[in-house]
N, C-alpha and C positions, 0 to 999 in steps of 0.2 A: 377954177382950176388952180391947184397949188403949184409951186415951183417944182415939186417932185413929180407931178403928173405930166406926162407927155401926150400930146394929141396923137390919136391913132386914126388912120383912115382904113376903110374896108372895101374890098372888091368881092362881089358875090356873083355866082352864076348858078342857075337852077341845075344845069347839066352837071356841074361839079358836085352838087349836093344830091344827085341821084335822079333828077327829073330830066333825063337825057333828051327828051323831045321838046323841051321848053328852051327857047333861045334867050330868055331873060338874063341880062347882065346888069348889075347895079353897082354904083360907086357911092359911098357914103362917108361923110366926114366924122361920124361918131357912131357908137353902137346904138344909141337911142334913135338916130336918124335911120340907120339900117333896119332896126326892128319896125319902125313905122312904115317904111317903104315895103318891106317884106309882108307885113300885115295887109297892106293895100293890094299888093300883087297877088297874094294867096287868095284873097277874096274875089278879085276880078278874073284871074286866069285859071285858078285851080279849085274854085268853088269851096274854099275853106273860109267860112264866114268869120269864125273867131278862133284863130290858132291858139293852142295852149302854150304855156311857157316852155314845156319840153320840146315842142316842135321848133319854136323860135330859138331856143338855146342851141339845138342841133344845127339849124341853118346858120346862125351867127358863128358857131364853131367851125363850120365848113368854109367860111369866107376867108380870103387872104387878108392878113393884117399888115399894114405898113406904118412904120413910125418915121417921122422926119429925121433927117441926118443931123 
């Protein structure tokens, strides 16, 4: 990470992304970690074995981002 890059953490919930009956809530310290957790969750709970990049991009975009102060 360069001095110009700031760490970003993510908070995601399936309900906020449109799957209102799913109670999954995820916190991740990076986008890479969030994508991995979402891929695993989609396979286990939503029977999406291999999510495409469009789906993952949508889910990541729906997550709340927070940068350290």
